[in-house]
C-alpha positions as CSV (number, residue, x, y, z in Angstrom):
1,X,-102.3,63.3,-5.3
2,X,-98.9,64.7,-6.4
3,X,-98.8,68.2,-7.4
4,X,-96.3,69.7,-10.0
5,X,-92.6,69.0,-10.3
6,X,-91.6,69.7,-6.5
7,X,-92.5,66.4,-5.4
8,X,-92.1,66.7,-1.5
9,X,-96.0,66.6,-1.4
10,X,-97.8,63.4,-0.5
11,X,-101.5,62.8,-0.3
12,X,-103.5,62.4,2.9
13,X,-105.7,60.0,3.8
14,X,-108.7,61.7,3.1
15,X,-109.3,63.8,-0.1
16,X,-108.4,66.9,1.2
17,X,-105.4,69.2,0.6
18,X,-102.1,67.4,0.5
19,X,-99.7,68.3,3.0
20,X,-96.0,68.8,2.6
21,X,-93.7,66.1,3.8
22,X,-91.2,66.6,6.5
23,X,-87.6,66.0,6.1
24,X,-87.8,63.0,8.2
25,X,-90.4,61.2,6.1
26,X,-88.4,61.0,3.1
27,X,-86.6,57.8,2.5
28,X,-82.9,57.5,3.1
29,X,-80.6,58.5,0.7
30,X,-77.7,56.4,1.4
31,X,-74.4,57.2,2.6
32,X,-72.6,57.7,-0.6
33,X,-75.7,59.5,-2.5
34,X,-74.1,63.1,-3.8
35,X,-76.2,65.9,-5.4
36,X,-75.6,64.0,-8.8
37,X,-74.6,60.4,-8.0
38,X,-76.2,57.5,-7.0
39,X,-75.4,54.6,-4.8
40,X,-75.5,52.3,-8.0
41,X,-72.2,53.4,-9.5
42,X,-70.6,52.8,-6.1
43,X,-71.8,49.3,-6.0
44,X,-70.9,48.7,-9.7
45,X,-67.5,49.9,-9.0
46,X,-67.4,47.6,-5.7
47,X,-68.5,44.6,-8.0
48,X,-65.9,45.6,-10.6
49,X,-63.0,45.4,-8.2
50,X,-64.1,42.2,-7.0
51,X,-64.2,41.1,-10.5
52,X,-61.0,42.4,-11.4
53,X,-59.7,40.7,-8.1
54,X,-61.0,37.3,-9.6
55,X,-59.3,38.0,-13.2
56,X,-55.8,38.9,-11.5
57,X,-55.8,35.7,-9.1
58,X,-56.4,33.7,-12.0
59,X,-53.8,35.7,-14.1
60,X,-51.3,35.6,-11.3
61,X,-51.8,31.7,-10.7
62,X,-51.5,31.1,-14.5
63,X,-48.0,33.3,-14.5
64,X,-46.7,31.2,-11.4
65,X,-47.5,27.9,-12.8
66,X,-45.6,28.3,-16.1
67,X,-49.1,28.4,-18.2
68,X,-48.4,28.2,-22.2
69,X,-50.9,31.2,-23.1
70,X,-48.8,33.9,-22.3
71,X,-46.6,35.7,-25.1
72,X,-43.3,33.4,-25.6
73,X,-39.9,34.9,-24.9
74,X,-41.3,37.9,-23.6
75,X,-38.7,40.3,-21.7
76,X,-39.9,42.7,-18.8
77,X,-38.7,45.8,-17.6
78,X,-38.6,44.5,-13.9
79,X,-38.7,40.8,-12.9
80,X,-39.8,38.0,-14.8
81,X,-43.4,36.4,-15.2
82,X,-43.4,34.5,-12.0
83,X,-42.7,37.4,-9.8
84,X,-45.4,39.3,-11.7
85,X,-47.7,36.7,-11.0
86,X,-46.9,36.9,-7.3
87,X,-47.4,40.6,-7.3
88,X,-50.9,39.8,-9.1
89,X,-52.1,37.3,-6.6
90,X,-51.2,39.7,-3.6
91,X,-53.0,42.7,-5.6
92,X,-56.1,40.3,-6.2
93,X,-56.2,39.9,-2.5
94,X,-56.1,43.4,-1.7
95,X,-58.8,44.1,-4.5
96,X,-61.0,41.4,-2.9
97,X,-60.7,43.4,0.4
98,X,-61.2,46.4,-0.8
99,X,-64.6,45.5,-3.0
100,X,-66.0,44.2,0.1
101,X,-65.0,47.3,2.2
102,X,-66.6,49.5,-0.5
103,X,-69.8,47.2,-0.4
104,X,-69.8,47.5,3.1
105,X,-69.6,51.5,2.7
106,X,-66.8,51.8,5.3
107,X,-65.2,54.8,5.8
108,X,-62.2,55.6,3.6
109,X,-62.8,52.4,1.7
110,X,-63.6,54.2,-1.6
111,X,-60.4,55.9,-1.4
112,X,-58.3,52.8,-0.8
113,X,-60.3,51.1,-3.7
114,X,-59.1,54.3,-5.7
115,X,-55.4,53.5,-4.7
116,X,-55.6,49.6,-5.3
117,X,-57.0,50.0,-8.7
118,X,-54.3,52.5,-9.4
119,X,-51.9,50.1,-8.6
120,X,-53.6,47.6,-10.4
121,X,-53.6,49.9,-13.5
122,X,-50.0,50.4,-13.4
123,X,-49.0,46.7,-13.2
124,X,-51.2,46.2,-16.2
125,X,-49.0,48.6,-18.3
126,X,-46.0,47.0,-16.9
127,X,-47.5,43.1,-17.4
128,X,-48.3,44.2,-21.1
129,X,-45.8,42.2,-23.1
130,X,-47.0,39.0,-21.6
131,X,-50.6,39.1,-22.6
132,X,-51.4,42.3,-24.2
133,X,-55.2,42.2,-24.9
134,X,-55.7,41.1,-21.5
135,X,-53.6,43.6,-19.6
136,X,-55.3,46.3,-21.9
137,X,-59.0,45.1,-21.0
138,X,-57.9,45.0,-17.5
139,X,-56.5,48.5,-17.5
140,X,-59.5,50.2,-19.1
141,X,-61.6,48.7,-16.7
142,X,-59.3,49.9,-13.7
143,X,-59.8,53.5,-15.5
144,X,-63.6,52.9,-15.6
145,X,-63.7,51.9,-11.6
146,X,-61.2,55.1,-10.7
147,X,-63.8,57.2,-12.4
148,X,-66.9,55.8,-10.6
149,X,-65.5,56.0,-7.3
150,X,-64.1,59.4,-7.9
151,X,-66.6,61.0,-9.7
152,X,-70.0,59.2,-8.4
153,X,-68.9,58.3,-4.8
154,X,-68.8,61.5,-3.1
155,X,-71.0,61.6,0.2
156,X,-73.5,64.2,0.5
157,X,-72.6,67.1,2.9
């Protein structure tokens, strides 16, 4: 029987007074679970980084292979469409590795994820002239992932 809002009570096998559970009886809170965070945010961010990696890989391959769905006669500040395609392929590989590291809860993987997603956000802004709506969508996903990893991925002290 549970008593009141302070839930660390557990019912004993008999119908006597419930006893307070010890700290070791509680389920594990996980590595990334902070005071106001949940591991579901971190796993969401890991899966979003993986999804961004797949989208960047497809985007990069299509840029390198002279696909026709990019905006014609686009001029970039730095480089051309093929060079940005190769950059996106390299970023996609790094994002895939970061996604697996975050899902595996490796130490420091969250900050590597924040870094690679921030790099991707800048790249999406630079490649915006080639395919504006797609780049804007990926940029907004990057911002959401950065928020999730920083605000909800803190370790509990």
